[in-house]
C-alpha positions as CSV (number, residue, x, y, z in Angstrom):
1,M,150.0,127.8,114.4
2,A,148.7,125.2,116.9
3,S,147.6,127.8,119.4
4,A,145.9,129.7,116.6
5,A,144.0,126.6,115.5
6,V,142.9,125.9,119.1
7,Q,141.8,129.5,119.5
8,E,139.8,129.3,116.3
9,S,138.2,126.1,117.4
10,R,137.2,127.7,120.7
11,L,135.5,130.5,118.8
12,E,133.4,128.0,116.9
13,V,132.1,126.3,120.1
14,E,128.3,126.4,120.3
15,E,127.3,128.0,123.6
16,S,123.5,128.0,123.1
17,I,121.9,125.6,125.6
18,P,118.4,125.9,124.1
19,L,119.8,124.9,120.7
20,R,121.5,121.8,122.1
21,V,118.4,120.8,124.1
22,M,116.1,121.2,121.1
23,V,118.5,119.2,118.8
24,Q,118.5,116.4,121.3
25,L,114.7,116.4,121.4
26,L,114.7,116.2,117.6
27,V,117.0,113.2,117.7
28,F,114.9,111.5,120.4
29,I,111.8,111.9,118.2
30,G,113.6,110.3,115.3
31,I,114.7,107.4,117.4
32,G,111.2,106.9,118.8
33,A,109.5,107.1,115.4
34,A,112.0,104.5,113.9
35,D,111.4,102.2,116.9
36,V,107.6,102.3,116.4
37,A,107.8,101.7,112.7
38,T,110.3,98.9,112.9
39,G,109.1,97.3,116.1
40,S,112.5,97.7,117.7
41,T,113.4,98.7,121.3
42,N,116.4,100.9,120.6
43,S,114.8,103.8,122.5
44,F,115.3,102.1,125.9
45,W,119.1,102.4,125.7
46,A,119.7,105.0,122.9
47,I,117.7,107.9,124.4
48,P,119.3,107.7,127.9
49,L,122.8,107.2,126.5
50,S,122.3,110.0,124.0
51,A,121.2,112.3,126.8
52,I,124.3,111.4,128.8
53,G,126.5,111.9,125.8
54,A,125.0,115.3,125.2
55,G,125.7,116.3,128.8
56,W,129.3,115.2,128.4
57,G,129.5,117.0,125.1
58,W,128.5,120.3,126.8
59,Y,130.9,119.7,129.7
60,A,133.9,119.0,127.4
61,R,133.0,121.5,124.6
62,H,136.2,123.5,125.3
63,Q,138.5,120.5,125.6
64,R,140.3,118.6,122.9
65,N,138.6,115.4,124.0
66,L,141.2,113.2,122.2
67,V,140.6,110.0,124.3
68,V,136.8,110.2,123.7
69,K,137.3,110.8,120.0
70,F,139.6,107.8,119.7
71,L,137.1,105.6,121.5
72,I,134.3,106.9,119.3
73,A,136.3,106.1,116.1
74,V,137.1,102.6,117.2
75,T,133.5,101.9,118.3
76,M,132.1,103.2,115.1
77,I,134.3,100.8,113.1
78,V,133.1,98.0,115.3
79,M,129.4,99.0,114.7
80,L,130.0,99.2,110.9
81,V,131.5,95.7,110.9
82,L,128.5,94.3,112.8
83,F,126.2,96.1,110.4
84,L,127.8,94.5,107.4
85,R,127.8,91.1,109.0
86,D,124.1,91.3,109.8
87,L,123.4,92.6,106.3
88,L,125.2,89.8,104.6
89,T,123.7,87.1,106.9
90,L,120.1,88.6,106.5
91,Q,119.6,89.1,110.2
92,D,116.9,91.7,109.5
93,E,115.5,93.9,106.8
94,T,118.0,96.4,105.4
95,R,116.1,99.5,106.6
96,T,115.8,98.1,110.1
97,L,119.6,97.4,110.2
98,L,120.3,100.9,108.8
99,A,118.1,102.5,111.4
100,R,120.0,100.6,114.2
101,L,123.4,101.7,112.8
102,L,122.3,105.3,112.6
103,I,121.1,105.2,116.2
104,Q,124.3,103.7,117.4
105,L,126.4,106.3,115.5
106,Q,124.2,109.1,116.9
107,V,124.8,107.9,120.5
108,L,128.5,107.8,119.9
109,H,128.4,111.2,118.1
110,S,126.6,112.8,121.1
111,F,129.7,112.5,123.2
112,D,131.6,115.0,121.0
113,L,129.4,118.0,120.1
114,P,131.5,121.1,120.5
115,R,130.4,123.1,117.4
116,R,127.2,124.0,115.7
117,K,128.0,121.9,112.7
118,D,128.2,118.8,115.0
119,L,124.7,119.6,116.1
120,G,123.8,119.8,112.5
121,Y,125.0,116.2,111.9
122,S,122.6,115.1,114.8
123,V,119.7,116.9,113.1
124,T,120.5,115.2,109.8
125,I,120.5,111.8,111.6
126,G,117.2,112.6,113.2
127,M,115.7,113.5,109.8
128,I,117.0,110.3,108.2
129,L,115.5,108.2,111.0
130,L,112.2,109.9,110.5
131,A,112.4,109.2,106.8
132,L,113.2,105.5,107.5
133,A,110.2,105.4,109.8
134,A,108.1,106.9,107.0
135,T,109.0,104.1,104.6
136,Q,108.0,101.4,107.0
137,S,105.0,103.0,108.7
138,Q,101.6,101.7,107.5
139,T,99.2,103.6,109.8
140,M,98.2,107.2,110.5
141,G,100.1,106.9,113.8
142,F,103.2,108.1,111.9
143,A,101.4,111.5,111.5
144,V,101.7,112.1,115.2
145,W,105.5,111.7,115.1
146,L,105.7,113.9,112.0
147,V,103.7,116.7,113.7
148,I,105.8,116.5,116.9
149,F,109.0,116.5,114.8
150,L,107.8,119.7,113.0
151,V,106.9,121.4,116.3
152,V,110.4,120.9,117.5
153,A,112.2,121.4,114.1
154,L,110.8,125.0,113.7
155,P,112.4,126.3,116.9
156,V,115.6,124.5,116.0
157,L,115.8,126.3,112.7
158,I,115.2,129.7,114.4
159,L,117.9,129.0,117.1
160,D,120.3,127.8,114.4
161,Q,119.8,131.0,112.4
162,R,120.4,133.1,115.5
163,S,123.6,131.2,116.2
164,R,124.8,131.8,112.6
165,L,124.2,135.5,113.1
166,G,126.2,135.5,116.3
167,I,123.3,136.1,118.6
168,L,123.9,134.1,121.7
169,T,120.8,132.4,123.2
170,R,121.4,131.2,126.7
171,Q,117.8,130.8,127.8
172,F,114.7,129.5,126.0
173,Q,112.3,132.5,126.0
174,P,109.7,131.9,123.3
175,Q,108.3,135.4,123.2
176,K,111.8,137.0,122.7
177,L,112.6,134.4,120.0
178,G,109.5,135.1,118.0
179,L,108.1,131.7,119.0
180,S,104.7,132.8,120.4
181,P,101.9,130.2,119.9
182,A,99.8,132.0,117.3
183,P,102.6,132.5,114.6
184,M,104.0,129.1,115.3
185,L,100.7,127.4,114.9
186,G,100.1,129.3,111.7
187,L,103.5,128.4,110.3
188,L,103.0,124.8,111.3
189,A,99.6,124.7,109.5
190,V,101.2,126.1,106.4
191,V,104.0,123.5,106.4
192,L,101.5,120.6,107.0
193,V,99.2,121.8,104.1
194,L,102.1,122.2,101.8
195,G,103.6,118.8,102.7
196,L,100.2,117.1,102.3
197,G,99.7,118.8,98.9
198,I,103.2,117.7,97.7
199,F,102.5,114.1,98.9
200,L,99.1,113.9,97.1
201,F,100.8,115.0,93.9
202,L,103.6,112.5,94.1
203,P,103.1,109.7,91.5
204,R,102.5,106.1,92.6
205,L,105.6,104.4,91.1
206,P,106.8,100.8,91.6
207,G,108.1,100.3,95.2
208,L,111.6,101.5,96.0
209,Q,112.8,101.3,92.3
210,L,115.2,98.7,93.6
211,Q,115.5,95.0,93.4
212,D,115.9,94.4,97.2
213,F,112.2,94.5,98.2
214,P,110.6,94.6,101.7
215,V,110.3,91.2,103.4
216,S,110.1,90.2,107.1
217,V,113.5,88.6,107.5
218,N,113.0,88.4,111.2
219,I,110.1,85.9,110.7
220,S,110.6,82.4,109.4
221,V,107.6,80.5,108.2
222,Q,108.3,76.8,108.9
223,R,106.7,73.7,107.2
224,Q,103.5,72.8,109.0
225,V,101.5,71.2,106.2
226,P,102.5,68.8,103.4
227,A,103.0,70.3,99.9
228,G,99.7,71.2,98.4
229,G,97.9,71.3,101.8
230,I,95.8,74.3,102.8
231,I,95.4,75.5,106.4
232,S,92.1,77.2,106.4
233,R,91.8,78.1,110.1
234,P,95.2,78.5,111.7
235,N,96.0,79.4,115.3
236,T,92.5,78.7,116.6
237,P,92.2,78.4,120.4
238,N,93.0,75.2,122.3
239,T,94.1,73.1,119.3
240,P,97.5,73.3,117.6
241,T,97.8,73.7,113.9
242,G,97.8,70.3,112.3
243,V,98.3,68.6,109.0
244,D,96.3,66.3,106.8
245,P,96.6,62.8,108.4
246,S,96.9,61.3,104.9
247,G,100.1,63.2,104.3
248,T,99.1,63.9,100.7
249,G,97.9,67.4,101.0
250,G,94.4,68.7,101.2
251,T,92.6,71.2,103.4
252,V,93.7,71.2,107.1
253,T,91.2,72.8,109.4
254,P,92.4,72.8,113.0
255,G,90.5,74.3,115.9
256,A,87.6,73.3,118.0
257,E,84.1,73.1,116.7
258,G,82.5,76.5,116.8
259,D,85.7,78.4,116.3
260,A,85.2,81.2,113.7
261,S,87.7,82.4,111.2
262,S,88.0,86.0,110.2
263,L,87.7,85.1,106.5
264,P,84.6,83.8,104.6
265,P,84.8,80.1,103.6
266,L,86.1,80.8,100.1
267,F,89.6,79.3,100.5
268,G,90.2,75.6,100.5
269,E,90.9,72.6,98.2
270,E,87.1,72.3,97.9
271,I,84.5,75.0,98.7
272,D,80.8,74.7,99.3
273,T,79.1,77.9,98.2
274,T,75.6,76.8,99.5
275,G,76.4,77.4,103.2
276,N,74.7,79.8,105.5
277,A,75.5,83.3,104.3
278,S,74.2,84.9,107.5
279,Q,77.2,83.7,109.5
280,S,79.5,86.5,108.3
281,P,82.6,87.2,110.3
282,D,83.0,90.5,112.1
283,P,84.8,93.2,110.0
284,Q,88.5,92.9,110.4
285,L,91.5,94.4,108.7
286,V,93.4,91.4,107.2
287,M,96.2,93.1,105.2
288,R,97.7,96.3,103.9
289,V,99.0,96.4,100.3
290,R,101.4,98.9,98.7
291,S,101.0,98.9,94.9
292,Q,101.1,101.4,92.1
293,A,97.8,99.9,90.8
294,A,94.6,98.7,92.4
295,L,94.2,95.1,91.4
296,F,92.4,91.9,92.3
297,W,94.6,90.3,95.0
298,R,94.2,86.7,93.8
299,V,94.5,83.7,96.2
300,L,93.1,80.5,94.6
301,A,91.4,79.3,91.4
302,Y,89.2,76.3,90.9
303,D,88.7,74.2,87.8
304,E,86.0,71.6,88.7
305,Y,82.4,72.3,89.5
306,T,80.8,70.0,92.0
307,G,77.1,71.0,92.0
308,K,77.5,72.7,95.3
309,G,80.7,74.6,94.8
310,W,84.1,74.1,93.3
311,R,87.3,72.1,93.9
312,I,90.9,72.1,92.7
313,S,91.0,68.8,90.8
314,R,94.8,68.7,90.5
315,N,96.2,69.0,93.9
316,D,98.5,66.0,94.3
317,K,102.2,66.5,94.9
318,D,103.0,62.9,94.0
319,K,101.5,63.4,90.5
320,G,103.5,66.5,89.9
321,Q,100.5,68.8,90.3
322,I,102.1,70.8,93.0
323,R,105.6,72.4,92.4
324,T,107.8,73.2,95.4
325,F,110.3,76.0,95.0
326,R,113.3,76.7,97.2
327,R,114.9,80.0,97.6
328,A,118.6,80.8,97.3
329,P,120.5,80.8,100.6
330,W,121.8,84.3,100.2
331,N,118.4,86.1,99.8
332,Y,114.7,85.6,100.2
333,E,113.8,85.6,96.5
334,F,111.8,82.8,94.8
335,L,111.7,82.6,91.0
336,L,108.3,81.0,90.3
337,A,107.1,78.9,87.4
338,D,106.8,81.5,84.7
339,G,103.2,81.6,83.4
340,R,104.1,84.5,81.2
341,F,105.0,82.1,78.3
342,Q,101.2,81.8,77.6
343,V,101.0,85.6,77.1
344,D,102.6,87.9,74.5
345,S,105.2,90.0,76.3
346,S,103.6,93.2,74.8
347,A,100.4,92.3,76.7
348,L,102.1,92.3,80.1
349,R,103.0,95.1,82.6
350,Q,105.1,94.7,85.7
351,V,103.5,95.5,89.0
352,I,105.3,95.4,92.4
353,Q,103.1,94.7,95.5
354,T,104.2,94.6,99.1
355,Y,101.7,92.9,101.5
356,T,101.6,93.2,105.3
357,I,99.4,90.6,107.1
358,T,97.3,92.1,110.0
359,S,95.1,89.1,110.8
360,R,95.9,86.5,113.4
361,D,94.3,83.6,111.6
362,F,95.3,84.0,108.0
363,P,95.7,80.7,106.1
364,N,98.9,79.5,104.4
365,L,97.7,81.1,101.1
366,I,99.7,84.0,99.6
367,P,97.7,86.7,97.9
368,A,99.3,88.1,94.7
369,A,98.2,89.9,91.5
370,S,98.5,87.6,88.5
371,I,100.9,86.6,87.0
372,P,103.4,86.4,89.9
373,F,107.0,85.4,88.8
374,R,109.1,86.7,91.6
375,L,108.3,86.4,95.3
376,F,110.3,87.7,98.3
377,F,109.0,85.6,101.3
378,P,110.6,84.5,104.6
379,S,110.5,80.7,104.2
380,E,112.8,78.0,102.9
381,E,110.3,76.8,100.3
382,I,106.9,77.6,98.9
383,D,104.3,75.6,96.8
384,V,102.6,76.6,93.6
385,D,99.6,74.8,92.1
386,L,98.7,74.5,88.5
387,E,96.1,77.3,88.8
388,G,98.8,79.7,89.9
389,G,97.9,79.8,93.5
390,I,100.9,80.3,95.9
391,R,101.0,78.4,99.2
392,S,103.2,79.0,102.2
393,P,104.5,75.9,104.2
394,G,102.7,77.3,107.2
395,P,100.1,79.9,108.1
396,L,101.0,83.6,107.5
397,P,101.7,85.2,110.9
398,E,100.5,88.6,111.9
399,S,102.8,91.4,110.9
400,L,104.4,89.3,108.1
401,T,105.6,91.5,105.2
402,Y,106.4,90.0,101.7
403,T,106.7,91.4,98.2
404,V,105.5,90.0,94.9
405,V,106.5,91.0,91.4
406,S,103.8,90.2,88.9
407,A,103.4,90.5,85.1
408,V,99.8,91.6,84.9
409,P,98.0,91.0,81.6
410,I,96.7,94.2,79.9
411,R,93.1,94.3,79.0
412,D,93.3,95.7,75.4
413,E,89.7,95.5,74.2
414,A,90.6,96.1,70.6
415,V,92.9,93.1,70.6
416,L,90.7,90.9,72.7
417,R,87.7,91.3,70.3
418,K,89.8,89.6,67.7
419,A,91.0,86.8,70.0
420,P,90.4,83.4,68.3
421,A,88.5,80.5,69.8
422,R,91.3,78.0,69.3
423,Y,92.6,76.7,72.7
424,P,95.5,74.5,73.7
425,R,94.6,70.9,74.7
426,F,95.4,71.4,78.4
427,I,92.9,74.3,78.4
428,R,90.2,72.2,76.6
429,D,90.7,69.3,79.0
430,H,90.2,71.2,82.2
431,Y,88.2,74.4,81.7
432,L,85.3,73.5,79.5
433,A,83.6,70.7,81.5
434,V,79.9,71.2,82.4
435,P,77.7,68.6,84.2
436,E,75.6,66.8,81.7
437,A,72.5,67.4,83.7
438,I,72.6,71.1,83.3
439,A,74.7,71.6,80.1
440,P,71.7,71.7,77.7
441,M,69.8,74.2,79.9
442,L,72.8,76.5,80.2
443,K,73.6,76.4,76.5
444,Q,70.0,77.1,75.6
445,R,69.8,80.0,78.1
446,A,73.1,81.5,76.8
447,E,72.0,81.2,73.1
448,Q,68.7,82.9,74.1
449,F,70.6,85.8,75.6
450,F,72.7,86.1,72.5
451,A,69.6,86.1,70.2
452,E,68.1,88.9,72.3
453,A,71.3,91.0,72.1
454,K,70.4,94.3,70.4
455,D,72.0,97.7,70.4
456,A,70.2,101.0,71.0
457,D,68.9,101.0,67.4
458,G,67.6,97.5,67.5
459,R,70.4,96.0,65.4
460,P,72.0,92.6,66.5
461,I,75.2,93.1,68.5
462,D,78.3,91.4,67.2
463,L,79.1,88.4,69.5
464,S,81.4,86.6,67.1
465,S,84.4,86.4,69.5
466,P,84.8,84.8,72.9
467,Y,85.6,88.1,74.5
468,L,82.4,89.7,73.2
469,K,80.4,86.7,74.5
470,A,82.1,86.9,77.9
471,N,81.6,90.6,78.1
472,Y,77.9,90.5,77.1
473,L,76.9,87.5,79.3
474,T,78.6,89.1,82.3
475,S,76.5,92.3,81.8
476,V,73.3,90.3,81.1
477,I,73.6,88.2,84.2
478,K,74.3,91.3,86.2
479,Q,71.2,92.9,84.9
480,S,68.8,90.0,84.7
481,F,69.2,88.4,88.1
482,K,68.9,89.6,91.7
483,L,71.0,89.2,94.8
484,N,69.3,87.2,97.6
485,D,70.2,84.9,100.4
486,Q,67.8,82.1,99.7
487,E,69.0,78.8,101.2
488,S,69.9,75.9,98.9
489,D,67.2,73.3,98.4
490,G,69.8,70.5,97.8
491,S,69.6,70.7,94.0
492,D,72.3,71.9,91.6
493,L,73.0,75.5,92.7
494,V,73.1,76.8,89.1
495,G,69.8,75.3,88.2
496,Q,68.4,76.8,91.4
497,F,69.9,80.1,90.5
498,L,68.2,80.2,87.1
499,T,64.9,79.0,88.4
500,N,64.8,81.5,91.3
501,G,66.0,84.4,89.2
502,G,69.0,85.1,91.4
503,G,71.1,84.0,94.4
504,R,74.2,84.8,96.4
505,E,77.3,86.6,95.0
506,S,79.2,83.3,94.4
507,N,76.1,81.9,92.5
508,F,76.4,84.7,90.0
509,V,80.0,83.9,89.4
510,T,79.4,80.1,89.1
511,T,76.5,80.6,86.7
512,L,78.6,82.8,84.4
513,A,81.5,80.4,84.5
514,L,79.4,77.4,83.5
515,M,77.3,79.3,81.0
516,L,80.5,80.4,79.2
517,R,81.8,76.9,79.3
518,S,78.6,75.6,77.7
519,V,79.2,77.8,74.6
520,G,82.9,76.8,74.3
521,V,84.7,79.6,76.3
522,P,87.1,78.2,78.9
523,T,86.7,79.6,82.5
524,R,87.6,78.9,86.1
525,F,86.3,80.2,89.4
526,A,88.8,82.5,91.2
527,T,88.8,83.8,94.8
528,G,90.7,86.5,96.4
529,F,90.4,90.1,97.6
530,A,89.1,93.3,96.1
531,P,91.7,96.1,96.1
532,G,90.3,97.5,99.4
533,N,90.1,101.1,100.6
534,F,93.0,103.3,99.4
535,N,94.3,105.5,102.2
536,P,95.7,108.7,100.6
537,F,97.6,109.5,103.8
538,T,99.6,106.3,104.0
539,G,99.6,105.4,100.3
540,L,98.4,101.8,101.2
541,Y,95.3,99.8,100.2
542,E,93.6,98.6,103.4
543,V,92.0,95.2,102.8
544,Y,89.3,93.8,105.1
545,N,87.7,90.4,105.4
546,Y,84.5,91.7,103.8
547,D,86.6,92.5,100.6
548,T,86.8,88.7,99.9
549,I,85.3,88.1,96.5
550,S,85.0,85.5,93.7
551,L,85.4,86.2,90.0
552,V,85.3,84.4,86.7
553,E,88.6,84.1,84.9
554,V,88.3,83.6,81.1
555,F,91.2,82.3,79.0
556,F,92.2,84.1,75.8
557,P,95.0,82.7,73.6
558,R,98.2,84.8,73.9
559,R,96.4,87.2,76.3
560,G,96.1,84.9,79.4
561,W,93.4,84.7,82.0
562,L,91.3,87.9,82.4
563,A,88.6,88.4,85.1
564,F,85.0,89.2,84.8
565,D,82.5,90.1,87.6
566,P,78.8,89.4,87.1
567,V,77.8,90.4,90.6
568,P,75.3,93.4,90.6
569,G,76.7,96.6,92.1
570,R,80.3,95.9,91.0
571,P,82.1,96.7,87.7
572,V,82.0,94.2,84.9
573,T,85.8,94.0,85.0
574,P,87.8,94.5,88.2
575,P,90.4,97.2,88.4
576,S,93.2,96.5,86.0
577,I,96.7,97.8,85.2
578,E,95.7,99.8,82.1
579,Q,93.7,102.2,84.3
580,N,96.2,104.9,85.1
581,R,96.6,105.0,88.9
582,T,99.9,106.9,89.0
583,F,98.2,109.8,91.0
584,S,95.9,107.5,93.0
585,A,96.6,109.4,96.2
586,L,95.3,112.6,94.7
587,E,92.3,110.8,93.1
588,A,91.4,109.2,96.5
589,F,91.7,112.6,98.3
590,W,89.5,114.3,95.6
591,Q,86.8,111.5,95.9
592,W,86.8,112.0,99.7
593,V,86.3,115.8,99.2
594,R,83.5,115.2,96.7
595,S,81.8,112.8,99.2
596,L,81.6,115.7,101.7
597,L,79.9,118.0,99.2
598,P,76.1,118.2,98.5
599,E,75.2,116.1,95.5
600,P,74.3,119.1,93.2
601,V,77.7,120.7,94.0
602,A,79.6,117.4,93.5
603,N,77.9,116.8,90.1
604,V,79.3,120.1,88.8
605,W,82.6,118.3,88.3
606,G,81.0,115.7,86.1
607,D,79.2,112.4,86.3
608,R,80.4,109.3,88.1
609,P,83.6,107.8,86.8
610,R,83.5,104.9,84.3
611,D,84.9,102.6,86.9
612,H,82.0,103.3,89.3
613,P,80.3,100.1,90.3
614,S,77.0,101.2,88.6
615,Y,78.5,101.2,85.2
616,Y,78.6,98.2,83.0
617,R,79.0,97.4,79.3
618,I,76.7,95.5,77.0
619,G,78.1,94.7,73.6
620,G,80.5,97.5,73.6
621,L,77.9,100.1,74.7
622,D,78.1,101.9,78.0
623,H,75.1,101.6,80.3
624,C,74.4,102.6,83.9
625,D,72.5,100.4,86.4
626,L,70.6,102.9,88.5
627,E,69.0,100.3,90.8
């Protein structure tokens, strides 16, 4: 019986050298792709050892190899124990640890490859490594690895099929194997087109469908600023990052005079929006975002108008205006102060976002869609202000990845039209203030706009609710004033804006915020990032520094804070969760195709979408700004 088993085993030995070589190349590609995606250096030891193991596996393919098998089994157990230890102690992200374990197992497995099915295990590991790389890759560079993998995988499939049919292939002769360039290139093109088509039709669902979300566990953000402090220009040359000398928070601005930040000056405890707009930073990618919805990536909100800009009036840790949260020691999850209590649960929808910072001088401010209630972030503690802004204890380093789970308010227009004008006291105390010098002028101008509100038939438009007033004033300001870069004359910027008939983007936002306050609608000035450019090939939103924007947030009882955008050339309301973006990759690809077509041909498929920047709403009627 024993001799028969040995004889049967020898008959199963894989003798094809080309198949063995191509399988090893496939594994090397998987290891390389995983290394590039995770930033690891496993290739330096794994590829040489795997090649040595494959050589030994060929040499000992007819032997029982018992000693080697015993050593492999013992070493695999050790590797598994180390993997579990690192997993429990959060030494690195789970996917990175899993990739390392698979590479270690593959190296050990390569020393015992007598049969075709053993080579099949190696192919499977290579495919899993490529899949892990795909989940962590954020650039088109992964496409290169994918194409190389396909180029090698097609011959592997052919050689494997020949082996199954009992056709021995001792030499790699492409012509005899049916691997001539023309058919192979055609087959490769078909596979790529089919794969891209399938990817474009895949729905954009919440990340991973799990509760263990991506976070850079190999990075630890340490406390470099007091609670409530804002580092607006970190890591500038020649000067270390500092803290507010008073030790009570505030804006910390390290760096020598003349150092430039990659971000516009919209982030700080107090901002001056009358500065020189011509000093715009060079275009720079600041972060990539994975989300099933295109949203406003909110950073800070301001409640007090200063005449030249805005400030956060409640920013003192000692007065309880800054809350510091500590994470549990066994994971990286922060449970934040839950602002959802202000909003009906039926008016919220969960959105999971994963951010990767790509800028070297990002402040200690954590972008997130509102309302964030869970944060996965690599620090011991984080700070949250009363406006919902999240602050890291130190600047966000380049390549940092973190995840936010937000309960985003739904913009249900039918319900919002009926929203009452009765507000809680804390809302009235902080979000209705208007400087006495300009309050009468703003109220008079707003009431003038309301009196002129007519529909297409000349009938007065219903402006009885705060939502209708906010919607209408946003559209009127967008239509009635012009964008310009006129310098400030030192007077109140809103008064100057109304006198000059326009101003900068932030002046539009400030004017709308104060005009709504003057008629009893609570508002605040919010800053953050537009969704950015959606890359259909990576499934990520690419956000640049020129995507920095400011918006007006308006409070509606039981519906929360909702954003309005009065700046010409942009939608009245920013992208929101009720806009179905499940197939955003396909939509983005189709818009790219349409942009390549002549305009008459592109218009055959209909007019511009309703979320196009030239559309706006006045009193519930759709209009198109063709300027």
